[in-house]
C-alpha positions as CSV (number, residue, x, y, z in Angstrom):
1,M,119.1,131.7,87.4
2,L,117.1,130.7,84.3
3,A,113.9,132.7,83.7
4,I,110.6,130.8,83.6
5,S,110.4,131.3,79.9
6,E,113.8,129.7,79.5
7,L,112.8,126.8,81.7
8,K,109.7,126.2,79.6
9,N,111.9,125.9,76.5
10,R,113.9,123.1,78.1
11,F,111.4,121.3,80.4
12,T,107.8,120.2,80.5
13,N,105.2,122.1,82.5
14,E,105.3,119.4,85.1
15,Q,109.1,119.6,85.4
16,V,109.0,123.4,85.6
17,L,106.5,123.3,88.4
18,I,108.8,121.0,90.4
19,I,111.7,123.4,89.8
20,L,109.7,126.4,90.9
21,I,108.6,124.7,94.1
22,T,112.2,123.7,94.7
23,R,113.2,127.4,94.3
24,M,110.5,128.3,96.8
25,Y,112.1,126.1,99.4
26,F,115.5,127.7,98.8
27,G,114.1,131.2,98.8
28,T,115.0,132.0,95.3
29,Q,111.4,132.1,93.9
30,D,108.4,133.8,95.6
31,D,105.3,131.6,96.2
32,Q,103.0,134.0,94.3
33,T,104.9,133.3,91.1
34,V,104.6,129.6,91.7
35,R,100.9,129.8,92.4
36,H,100.4,131.8,89.2
37,F,102.3,129.2,87.1
38,A,100.4,126.3,88.5
39,A,97.1,128.1,87.9
40,T,97.7,129.3,84.4
41,N,99.6,126.4,82.8
42,P,98.1,122.9,81.9
43,I,99.5,120.3,84.3
44,D,99.1,116.5,83.9
45,W,98.9,115.8,87.6
46,Q,99.3,112.1,87.4
47,A,102.5,112.6,85.3
48,W,103.6,115.2,87.8
49,Y,103.2,112.8,90.7
50,Q,105.0,110.0,88.8
51,L,107.9,112.4,88.2
52,I,108.3,113.3,91.9
53,A,107.9,109.7,92.9
54,V,110.6,108.3,90.6
55,N,112.9,111.2,91.6
56,Q,112.3,110.5,95.3
57,I,111.1,114.0,96.2
58,R,107.6,113.3,97.3
59,N,108.3,114.4,100.9
60,F,110.3,117.4,99.8
61,I,107.5,118.6,97.5
62,F,104.7,117.9,100.0
63,N,106.4,119.7,102.9
64,T,107.3,122.6,100.8
65,I,103.8,123.2,99.5
66,N,102.0,122.2,102.7
67,H,101.8,125.7,104.2
68,T,101.2,127.5,100.9
69,N,98.3,127.9,98.6
70,I,99.9,126.2,95.6
71,P,96.8,124.9,93.6
72,I,97.6,121.2,93.1
73,D,95.1,118.5,92.3
74,P,93.3,117.5,95.6
75,L,93.6,113.7,94.9
76,I,97.3,114.1,94.3
77,Y,97.7,116.1,97.5
78,D,95.9,113.4,99.5
79,T,98.2,110.8,97.9
80,L,101.3,112.8,98.9
81,K,99.9,113.2,102.4
82,K,99.5,109.5,102.8
83,D,103.0,108.9,101.4
84,F,104.4,111.3,103.9
85,L,102.6,109.8,106.9
86,G,103.9,106.4,106.0
87,W,107.4,107.7,105.5
88,T,107.5,109.3,108.9
89,M,107.3,105.9,110.6
90,F,110.0,104.6,108.3
91,S,112.3,107.5,108.9
92,D,112.0,107.0,112.7
93,R,113.2,103.4,112.2
94,Q,116.1,104.7,110.1
95,T,117.2,107.0,112.9
96,E,117.1,104.1,115.4
97,V,119.1,101.8,113.1
98,L,121.7,104.5,112.5
99,Q,122.3,104.9,116.2
100,E,122.4,101.2,116.8
101,V,125.0,100.5,114.1
102,L,127.2,103.5,115.2
103,Q,127.1,102.2,118.7
104,L,128.2,98.8,117.6
105,C,131.0,100.5,115.6
106,E,132.1,102.6,118.6
107,Q,132.2,99.5,120.9
108,A,134.3,97.6,118.3
109,G,136.7,100.5,117.6
110,I,135.5,100.8,114.0
111,R,135.6,104.3,112.5
112,A,132.4,104.3,110.4
113,I,131.5,107.5,108.6
114,P,127.8,108.2,108.2
115,H,126.9,110.1,105.0
116,K,124.1,110.5,102.5
117,G,120.7,109.1,103.6
118,R,119.4,109.8,107.0
119,T,122.6,111.7,108.1
120,L,122.3,114.1,105.2
121,A,118.6,114.7,106.0
122,Q,119.2,115.4,109.6
123,K,122.2,117.8,109.1
124,Y,121.2,119.8,106.1
125,Y,117.5,119.8,105.3
126,R,115.1,122.2,107.0
127,S,113.6,119.1,108.6
128,S,114.8,115.5,108.3
129,D,111.3,114.5,107.1
130,F,111.8,116.5,104.0
131,R,114.2,113.9,102.4
132,E,113.0,110.6,101.0
133,G,115.6,107.8,101.1
134,A,115.7,104.1,101.9
135,D,119.1,103.5,103.3
136,V,121.5,104.1,106.2
137,D,124.9,104.7,104.5
138,L,128.2,104.2,106.2
139,L,131.7,104.5,104.7
140,I,134.2,102.1,106.4
141,D,137.7,100.8,106.0
142,K,137.6,97.7,104.0
143,K,139.7,95.8,106.6
144,D,136.9,96.4,109.1
145,F,134.2,94.9,106.9
146,R,134.3,91.3,108.1
147,L,134.2,92.3,111.8
148,L,131.3,94.7,111.3
149,M,129.4,92.1,109.2
150,K,129.8,89.6,112.0
151,L,128.5,92.2,114.6
152,L,125.5,93.0,112.4
153,L,124.6,89.3,111.8
154,D,125.0,88.6,115.5
155,N,122.5,91.4,116.3
156,G,119.8,90.2,114.0
157,Y,120.7,92.0,110.8
158,R,120.8,89.9,107.6
159,L,122.5,90.3,104.2
160,Y,120.3,91.8,101.6
161,Y,121.9,89.5,99.1
162,E,123.0,86.1,100.4
163,I,126.7,86.3,99.7
164,K,128.6,83.3,100.8
165,E,131.8,83.5,102.8
166,H,133.9,82.1,99.9
167,Q,132.5,84.9,97.7
168,L,133.4,87.8,99.9
169,G,136.9,88.2,98.6
170,F,135.6,88.8,95.1
171,V,133.0,91.2,96.4
172,L,135.5,93.2,98.4
173,R,137.8,93.4,95.4
174,F,135.4,94.4,92.7
175,M,132.3,95.9,94.4
176,R,131.9,99.0,96.4
177,E,129.3,98.1,99.0
178,L,127.2,95.4,100.6
179,A,123.7,95.9,102.1
180,F,122.1,94.5,105.2
181,R,118.5,94.4,106.3
182,S,117.8,95.6,109.9
183,P,115.5,93.6,112.2
184,E,111.9,94.8,112.2
185,N,110.6,97.0,115.0
186,R,107.3,96.4,116.7
187,W,105.5,98.0,113.7
188,G,107.2,95.5,111.3
189,I,109.4,98.2,109.8
190,S,113.0,97.6,108.8
191,C,115.5,99.4,106.6
192,N,118.7,98.8,104.7
193,V,122.2,99.5,106.0
194,E,124.7,99.9,103.3
195,L,128.4,99.4,104.2
196,K,130.7,101.1,101.6
197,W,134.4,100.7,101.3
198,K,134.7,102.9,98.3
199,L,132.4,105.7,97.0
200,V,132.5,104.9,93.2
201,E,133.2,101.7,91.3
202,D,136.7,101.6,89.7
203,F,135.4,101.8,86.2
204,W,134.2,105.4,86.8
205,G,137.7,106.3,88.1
206,K,139.4,106.6,91.5
207,F,138.4,109.0,94.3
208,Q,139.3,109.6,97.9
209,G,138.4,106.8,100.3
210,H,137.9,106.1,104.0
211,A,141.3,107.2,105.2
212,Y,140.9,110.7,103.7
213,F,137.5,111.3,105.1
214,A,138.3,109.8,108.5
215,S,141.2,112.2,108.9
216,H,138.6,115.1,108.7
217,L,136.1,113.7,111.2
218,Q,135.1,116.1,114.0
219,R,134.0,114.8,117.4
220,Y,131.0,116.3,119.2
221,V,128.7,115.5,122.1
222,A,125.1,114.5,121.2
223,D,122.1,115.7,123.3
224,D,122.1,112.4,125.2
225,G,125.8,112.8,126.1
226,T,127.1,110.3,123.6
227,L,130.4,111.2,121.9
228,L,129.9,111.0,118.2
229,A,131.9,112.0,115.0
230,E,130.7,113.7,111.8
231,L,132.2,115.2,108.7
232,P,132.3,119.0,108.3
233,P,130.2,120.4,105.4
234,T,133.1,120.5,102.9
235,Y,133.8,116.8,103.3
236,D,130.1,115.9,103.5
237,F,129.8,117.7,100.1
238,L,132.7,115.7,98.6
239,C,131.5,112.4,100.0
240,V,127.9,113.0,98.7
241,S,128.6,114.8,95.5
242,V,131.0,112.2,94.0
243,H,128.1,109.8,94.1
244,H,125.5,112.3,92.9
245,L,127.6,113.9,90.1
246,V,130.1,111.2,89.0
247,R,128.4,107.9,89.7
248,E,124.8,109.0,89.1
249,S,125.2,112.2,86.9
250,L,122.2,113.9,88.6
251,L,120.0,111.0,87.5
252,K,117.4,111.9,90.1
253,F,116.3,115.4,90.9
254,K,116.8,114.6,94.6
255,Y,120.5,114.6,94.0
256,L,120.5,118.2,93.0
257,V,118.4,119.2,96.0
258,D,120.8,117.3,98.3
259,L,123.8,119.3,97.0
260,A,122.0,122.6,97.2
261,C,120.9,121.9,100.8
262,I,124.5,121.3,101.8
263,A,125.8,124.4,100.0
264,Q,123.0,126.6,101.4
265,A,123.0,125.3,105.0
266,A,126.7,126.1,105.7
267,P,128.0,128.7,103.2
268,G,130.7,130.0,105.5
269,E,132.1,126.6,106.2
270,M,132.4,125.4,102.6
271,D,136.0,125.2,101.4
272,W,135.3,125.3,97.7
273,A,139.1,125.4,96.9
274,E,139.5,122.0,98.5
275,I,136.4,120.7,96.7
276,Q,137.7,121.9,93.3
277,A,141.2,120.5,94.1
278,Q,139.9,117.0,94.8
279,Y,137.7,116.9,91.7
280,A,140.6,118.2,89.5
281,A,143.1,115.7,91.1
282,H,140.9,112.8,90.2
283,G,139.9,113.9,86.7
284,F,136.3,114.8,87.6
285,A,136.3,118.6,87.4
286,P,133.7,118.7,84.6
287,H,131.3,116.8,86.8
288,L,131.7,119.4,89.5
289,W,131.1,122.2,87.0
290,S,127.9,120.5,85.8
291,G,126.6,120.4,89.4
292,I,127.5,124.0,90.1
293,N,125.9,125.1,86.8
294,A,122.7,123.2,87.7
295,M,122.6,124.7,91.3
296,Q,123.0,128.2,89.8
297,E,120.7,128.0,86.8
298,I,118.0,125.7,88.1
299,I,117.8,126.5,91.8
300,G,119.3,130.0,91.8
301,L,122.0,129.5,94.4
302,S,125.1,131.6,94.1
303,V,128.2,129.3,94.4
304,P,131.4,131.2,95.1
305,V,133.5,129.5,92.5
306,A,134.9,131.8,89.8
307,G,135.4,130.8,86.1
308,V,133.1,127.7,86.0
309,P,132.8,126.7,82.3
310,A,129.3,126.1,80.9
311,T,129.0,122.3,81.3
312,H,126.2,120.0,80.2
313,Y,123.8,118.6,82.8
314,R,120.6,116.7,82.3
315,L,117.7,116.5,84.9
316,F,114.7,114.3,85.3
317,A,116.6,111.4,83.5
318,K,115.4,108.7,85.9
319,T,112.5,107.0,84.1
320,G,112.7,103.4,85.3
321,N,114.8,100.7,87.1
322,R,116.2,98.6,84.2
323,N,119.9,98.3,84.9
324,R,120.9,98.4,81.3
325,S,119.1,101.6,80.4
326,V,120.1,103.3,83.7
327,L,123.8,102.6,83.1
328,M,123.7,103.7,79.5
329,N,122.0,106.9,80.6
330,K,124.8,107.6,83.1
331,I,127.4,107.0,80.5
332,A,125.7,109.4,78.1
333,H,125.5,112.1,80.7
334,A,129.2,111.6,81.7
335,N,130.3,111.7,78.1
336,A,128.7,115.1,77.6
337,K,131.1,116.5,80.2
338,V,134.4,115.2,79.0
339,A,136.9,115.2,76.1
340,L,137.0,112.5,73.4
341,R,139.7,110.3,75.1
342,A,137.8,110.2,78.4
343,R,134.6,109.4,76.5
344,I,136.2,106.4,74.8
345,R,137.5,105.2,78.2
346,T,134.0,105.7,79.8
347,N,132.3,103.8,77.0
348,L,134.6,100.9,77.2
349,R,134.6,100.6,80.9
350,G,130.9,101.3,81.1
351,G,130.1,98.7,78.5
352,L,132.2,96.1,80.2
353,Q,130.3,96.9,83.4
354,L,127.2,95.4,81.9
355,F,128.9,92.0,81.9
356,V,130.5,92.1,85.3
357,P,128.5,89.9,87.8
358,N,126.6,92.1,90.3
359,L,125.7,91.2,93.8
360,Q,122.4,89.6,92.8
361,D,124.2,87.4,90.2
362,I,126.8,86.3,92.8
363,A,124.1,85.6,95.4
364,L,122.3,83.3,93.0
365,S,125.4,81.3,92.3
366,N,126.1,78.2,94.4
367,G,129.4,77.4,93.0
368,P,132.9,78.0,94.4
369,A,134.6,81.3,94.0
370,W,136.6,80.2,91.0
371,T,133.3,79.9,89.0
372,I,132.3,83.5,89.4
373,P,134.1,84.6,86.2
374,F,131.9,82.2,84.3
375,L,128.9,84.4,85.2
376,V,130.3,86.8,82.6
377,V,129.6,84.3,79.9
378,K,126.0,84.0,81.1
379,K,125.6,87.8,81.1
380,I,127.0,88.2,77.6
381,Y,124.7,85.5,76.4
382,R,121.7,87.1,77.9
383,F,122.7,90.5,76.6
384,I,123.0,89.2,73.0
385,S,119.9,87.1,73.1
386,G,117.9,89.9,74.9
387,S,116.4,87.3,77.3
388,S,116.5,86.8,81.0
389,G,117.0,83.1,80.7
390,S,117.1,80.2,78.3
391,S,116.7,76.4,78.4
392,S,119.4,76.0,75.6
393,S,122.3,73.7,76.1
394,H,124.5,76.8,76.4
395,H,122.4,78.0,79.4
396,K,122.6,74.6,81.0
397,F,126.3,74.6,80.6
398,V,126.7,77.9,82.3
399,K,124.4,76.7,85.1
400,R,126.6,73.6,85.5
401,I,129.6,75.8,85.8
402,Q,127.8,78.0,88.4
403,D,127.0,75.1,90.7
404,G,130.3,73.4,90.2
405,S,128.9,70.4,88.5
406,G,130.6,71.2,85.2
407,R,133.9,69.5,86.3
408,K,134.5,65.9,85.4
409,N,135.2,63.4,88.1
410,P,138.8,62.2,88.0
């Protein structure tokens, strides 16, 4: 575990305070040391709040410091308290929606695998209210998607992006997920349900899918007598970490906390040999090493994996929501972990990803499925021009192609 003096050489005071509070949660740093640091080092409290907000750890930080005497700014504390109270109502709705969707799956014979999100919070955090997250995540077999989509739509859910029926084939082939918005409860609260048929996009590389994880599901009886299924910790870690380490490269500090919670909550049940084997088989071993290094150096957890090479990781990289900057950040982080050949491949695939139509692009298109590739032209044009739109003849041509009016009448 890095000493505080080493942390200060690599991070700002605001970031160091977040790390120390995180260590306090995991029992690797005493609260007296954290109080002393907060009292004796200049902290920009507004910047500190922005950091924990963008990294989605407001609930985690608030609950961790709530019963200690960590001297934080009173106004910031009040803001965190309001955030937490609002989040409590939202998380209750998430739990309801998760149960509703799993019941629909059970009735239809669909093997849906809950992971990340609310499931992760309930299973591995000290309390489910510690984790901040917006979605209910389910991994499904791609062949079950259309049936489950129909069930959700019939029960009042709606597509987050209005994908048309003739566009679904493209989405299922090239995308990894589709989101639905739940009905509102009596308080007007709804949440997203994300149906995933693969864990990472193809341009990052291949990883295990639904069949592998479904084979490791374990049945159990819930408190209300319902028969449910869940993944053991090893496979929860694999399912979550490939997103956090490969797809997102620890872009948010929340991702490191997630992995540490799983590793600490069930140390005797973790099959690290299987985890290493899966990462190595799919060419992602350096990503796993970066996560293990971060858990050991930043949080202070001892991970029982021998001979882990020193591998680059970067924390607090999430600074905004612009797709281009976020993607390039991910590529830069991934490249720092791998050899030259893999870096070239990642750069090429990642760069091309900027021009592949995303769900929002497809939802805005009214044309038939064969016009979807023409959206690439539009995205290349916008990238080169640096604009979000144009009234030029080129833009009008692309729009005609989108709505199908670019074809001449016979």
